[in-house]
N, C-alpha and C positions, 0 to 999 in steps of 0.2 A: 518452323518455330524461329522465333525472333532471338537474335542476340545482341545486348549493348554492352557497349564497350566500356569501362568501368573509369568512373569518373574519380576525382580528389575534392575531398573536403576540407577545413583546416579545423582546425580543435572549435575555434568560433563559431562554425559556420556548424557544426554537430551540435552546438548544445544548444545555439536558437534556434535548430530545426528540433530537436529535443524537447526543448521547454515551451513551443510554440504548436508542438502535438501533444502534450496536457494540458493546456488549455491555460498556458501561461504567456501567450502573446496578445493576449485582449486584455482590457481593463476590468478591476472589477466593476456590479454594476453598481450603477448613481443609486436607484432606489431601492426598496428590499427584496430581495432574489425570492423569485417565486415557484411553481410547479414546471414552467416553462425551463427554468435555470439547473432546476435538478435532474431532468432529462434533459440540458444541455452536461451537467457535469459527467453523466454515466458515458453520452456521448463522449466524451473527451477521454476518460480515463478508463473506459470499457468495464473496472470490476472496484469494489471498494473493499479493501481487504481487514477483516475484523479482528479484534485480541480482546481481550479481556480488561487488559490492566484501566486501573480510572483515576492516575494518578492526575492527571488533566483532565483527559475529555475520552470517550473511548476512541481509540483508532478510527473507526470508519464514519468517524464525525468530523475529525478534524481537514481530508484533501478539498472537502467543501466548503470549508472557512477561508484554507490557501488561494481559493480559485475564485468563490464568489462573495467573501467577504461576508457579513451579520446575517446567516440564511439561519432558517427554524431548523433545530435540529427536530422536534416535533412531526413537519414537513416530511422530513428524508422519513422517519417512523413509519409515517403512513403513507409515503410513496412505497416503501418495500412491504410492510406487512397487512395494509389495510385495501391501498388500492393492486398492490400484486404489481408493480411496473417493473420489479425487481426480484429476485429467489437466492437461497441461502445454499450456497454449495461448495464444494472442491473447486474453484478455479483456479488461484492460484494458490492462496493458503484459505479457512474458510474465506469466503468473501459473498459478498451482493455483489450479485449480476445480474442485467439485463433479462429479462425473463424470458424473452424471444429467442434467446440463446440457448434455454435447457438444450432441444434436440443437440446442441453441437457438444454435450457433455454427458449426454447418456453412454457414451463408450468405456466413460470414465467408470459409470455404476454397472457395467459390464463385465468391464475387467475388475472392479473390486471384486464382483462375486465371483471371481475366479481365483481372487487370492492377488491379485496384480495391483500394485499400486494403491494398495492400504495397507495402514499400520499393521505389524504383523501379529500383536497382539488382539487388535480387533478382527483381525482375519481369524487369527486358531478360537477364540470364542466363539466366532459363529460359525467353526463345521465343529468346534467340540461340545458345543450347547444348543446344538441345533433346535431342539424342543423348546428349550426355554426363550431362544427369540420366533420361533414361532407364535408363541404364549403371548412375547409382547407383542407383536405385532396385531394379533387378536386384539388385545385391551385395546390398544390405537384404533384398529375397526369400530371396538365397539364404545369406545369413551371420548377420543379425539377431539380436541386435541389435547394433549398431557406432556406434564413432563419426565423423566426417569423418577422423580420424588414421587409421584404419583402412581407410581405402577405397584399394585397389588407384592408386597414383599421381594422391593427391590432388594434386598440386601444390604450391607453396611459396609461402608467404603472402606478400601483396605490403602497402605501406607505408599502402595505405588498407583500409577496409574492417574495421580491428580486427584487419591482419593476416591475413584471412580466403583460405583457399585455395579454387579451384574446388570442390574433395570438400566444403570447408562449404559455400560457396555453394548446390551442387546439394540438400542434403540440406536446407538453409533453407527452399527454393525447392520442395520435397515437403514438408515439415514445414506450411508455412503455407496451402500447398493443399490439406493435409487426406489425403495419398497415405503420410503417415508421420507416425508417432506419437513422443513422447518416454519412452522406456521408463524413463529414468531418468537418473543423473547420475553422474559418477566424482569421488572424489575432491577433483580437481581441479575440479570444478566443469561438467565438459566435460559437454555434451550428449549420451544416447546416444540411434540411432534405431532403429524398430523398425517393421512393418504393423499396421495399427488393429487387426487382427483377431487378432493377441498382445500387443496391450496393452490395449485395451479391452474392457469386460465385454460377454459375447454379448446378451445383453437391451438393453445401448446401443445397440450397433449394428443390432438390430433396430426399434429406436424407429421411428417415420416420422419424416422428416423435415418441420418444421414449416415454410409458408409464410414466408418473408423479414418479411412484416407481421407474423405471429401472434408470430414470433421476438422482433420488434424490441419490439414491446408487456410481453413477457413479461421483458424484461429489465429495461425501465422501472418495473416495478411491483418485481421484484427489486431493482433500486436503490433504490426509493422505502423497500421494508419496513428497507434498510439503512441511508438518511441520516436516517430520519425525518420531516425536511423538506429541502425541494430546491428552487435555482432549477431552469429550465430548464435549462442548462447542465451542473449540477450533476448531473441526474439520466441525459443524453447520455454525461457524462467518464465515469461508473463502471464501463461497458463500450465506451468509446472509440466509441459511435455517433455518424454524422457528423450535421450540425445538419439535414440537407435529408431525413433520415431519420428523424428522431427527432421534430422538429417534428408531420408530420403525427399519428405515433401518439401521441403527447402529447394531443394534441388529442381525439384518440377516446377515451382512456383518463377524459377528462375530463369527456367528452358520459355517457359511461356508467358514472361516478361513482365509477370504480374511484380515480380523484385527483380532490381536493378542491384548490380555488385557495385561499392565503389570503396575506393580507399580514404581511409582517415587522417589526417594528422596524428604522430603520436600513439596509434593504432597498432597493435601486433599482428591483432587479424582482420582478414576482410569484414566488409560491414554491408549491410542493404539496406535497398530505400524505393519508396514506390516510387513509380513513374510519377511526372511532373509536377513535384511538391518544389513549392515556391520559400527560396531560403529567407526568413525575417530580416529586415536592413538593423532593427534593435529589438529589444526586449527589453521594456521597463516594469519588472515587476518588483516586489516587495512581499515576500511571504514566509512564514512560518510553514516548516515541513514535518508532519507525523513522519517516526522515522519507519516507520508501513506503507510513507507516501508511495503511489505507484512510480513516480520519478524517480525516486533512490534507493529502492528496497532492491534492486540488485547490484550487490555493493561495490563486486569488482566496475561494472556499467557505473557509476557514480564516482570511483576514480581516477577512470579515463577520462568523463565528461566534467568534471569540477575539481580533481587533484583531492578531494577531502576522504579521508578513511572514516565510514559511518558506523558505528558498531554499538550494538544497544548492549548496556551494561546492568541491566538490571538486574541478570543472573551470578554478576564478579559483585566478590565482596568489597564491601563499600570501600575500605582502606587501599585496595586494588584497584579503584573507577579513575581511568584520567580525567574522563569530563565532567560524569554525572549519572545523575540514575535513569533518567528519563527526558534524552537530548534530542532537541529539534535544530535541526540546520534551519540558517537564517538564508533567505534566497532574496538577492539584492539586485536588479539587472538582470545578466544574465550567468551572475556568479555565484555558490556558495559562500560569504563572506564572514560566517560565524557560527558559533554554535551555544546552545541556552538551554541549561537545567533546568524546568517550569515545575510546579507542583501548585494546584488547584487548591488551595486552602481554604474550603467550604466554611467550617465553622469561623473563621475569623474574617470570613469572607474578603481572600487576600491574593490576590497571584503572587506567588514565591519564585524568588529566580534565583537558586542556590549557586548557581555559577553559569558567569558569563564568557564565552573565549573568541576572539579574535582570530580568523582564519585568511591564513594569507593563499591563495587558489595559485601563485605563481612558483610557489617553492615546494621543490618534492617530498621535502621535510619535513614535517608538521613541529612544530616546536610548544612547549606549554608550560609554565611554569607549575614546575614541582610533579613532571611528566617525562616519561622518555625520549630524550633527544631524535629518538628518529620511529620513525613506522616499523612496524615487524615484516616483514618480506609473507607474502604469500604467493604460494606459488602458483605460478601460470597466470597471474593476474601481474602487470604492466605496472610500472608505479606510476605514480600520478603525473603529469603530462606539467613540467616546469613553463617559465619565458611567457608572454604576454604582455599588456599593462600593469601596470601595479596597482593591487587593490585600493577603493575610494579609503581615505584616512579614516581613523580610528569613529571620529567627532560623527561625523557623516555615516557610516556605519550604526554606530548608536543611534544618532536621532530618528532614522528611517524605523529601527528595530525599537528605540521608546514608541513610534506610533502603533507601530502592530502591537503590541504588547498592550499599550492600552486598550484599542478596540478589540483585542481577543478578551481582557477580560470582563470587557463589557460584554462582548458577547454570552462569557461565562457565567453571566451574572453576580461577577466579582466587581471588588470596587478597585484598592491599588494595588501598584505594582510595588514591590517590594526585592531587592536586590543584594544578596549578600557580597562578602568583597573576595570572594572567591574567582580569580579565572582575570583572565589578561584585558577585557573586556567591561570587567564591573564598573570600575571607574568611571570611564568616558559615559556608561548607561547610565549610571546613579546620577553624574550631572543633567544627561538628556530626559532625563523623568523628571526631577525638579525641574528644568525650564519649559518642560510641555505644559502648557494651561493646566489638565485634569492630572499631572505626574503626581510623582512619591517619590522620596530619595531613599527610603530603607532605613 
C-alpha cells in the first residue's frame, strides 16, 4: 500500500483549491448557458440543496447563477424533472443529485427502513401507522404521481411538523425509505410522489446496489473532488455521512492512496485532498452565494477558509438579526468580502437590498454597526484566520457587487436595485449603482 508524506498548504492555496473545485476557477459562459452547462454544474458541485424559502429565489436555482450567470431556471427544472438527469433525495439535506448516483444512496433508504438516520417522528409514524403507510403506497401505485393533499382522507395538519397531515407523514416515510420517489414539484413547491420505476431510468434501477462500505468510500471521494481540500468532518458532511461510518472509510482511502493527508495553515485538524491536484495561481470570481451553496454550507469550513461567520437568521427574531433575513455572501477574487440581505419584490419589480455589509477577511473579529463587537465562540471550531493582504477598498467591492446585483435582478425578471441605508457597505453600494449604466440609487 502507498503512503504519502503530508504536504503543507497556505491558507490562500487552500482557498483557491476549494474555489476551483466548486467551479469558480473559470469564467462564466460568454453566451447563454445551456444543457451542457447544467451538466457541468452538477459535475462541479455534485448536488444542489433544496430549500422552500422564496424571498429571493428557491435556493437550488442560485448556485447555477453564481457559476454560470443568467441560465434558464426552466431548463434546470426540465433537466431534473422531465429529462431525469438528476433526482431528488436526502443527499446533503433534501437535494437534487445526478441520477446515476442513486445506487450510492440506497444504503440510506435501507437504514431509514431500520429507523436509522431518519427523523424520529417520521420513523415512529412508519412503525405505528404501518397500515396507513401501506394504504398510501397502494394509492400512489394506483394513481401516481400525486401530492399528499391528493391522498383520500389525508387528515388535517397539526400545529407541529410544519402542519403536516398524516398523508404527508406517510409519503415522507415512503420517500425516505426509497419506496416512492419525488416525481416533481408543484408551483407551490409541494412535492409530487410516484413509484421509483415510473421516475428513475431503467438502467439506474438495474444497477447493482454496492455494499454500504463501498458506497461510503465513493461518496467520500465525490466529496473530495468537490471540496478541493477538506478536513474529515467536511468530507463526511457533504453527503451527511455519520462520523462512525466515514472514519474507517477515510482511513482506507488514505491507505489506498486515493486521498492524501495535508496540513493547512491555520487549520487545527488534518486535511485531505486528491492526488495530483494543480493549485490555481489566481481565482477571479465575482458571485453572490446562496446561504445553502455547497461552497459555504459547512459553517466551520467557511470560517476556516474565508474568515466569515455565515448564519441563517430567518428564524431569528427581527430585532436580534445581525445582518438580515436572507443574507448572501459576496465572493470577489478568492475571498468573501461582503454580505447583502436580499429580497425580490415581485409586485414592484424591484430587487431590494435591506442591508449591505463590508467584510474584512483578514480580521479575526467581525465588526458591524449596531452588532456585537465579537463573534461568539463555537466549541471545537477554530477562529477565523487573520492576516493576509488587505481587502479591496469599499468602492471596488461596491462596484463589483453592483454589477452582480444588476445582473441578478435581470435574471430574476426584476428591474431596479434599491438599497436601504442599513449596513457598512450601503452608502458605497448606492453610489456604485447610481454610477452604473442601468443602476438605481434606491
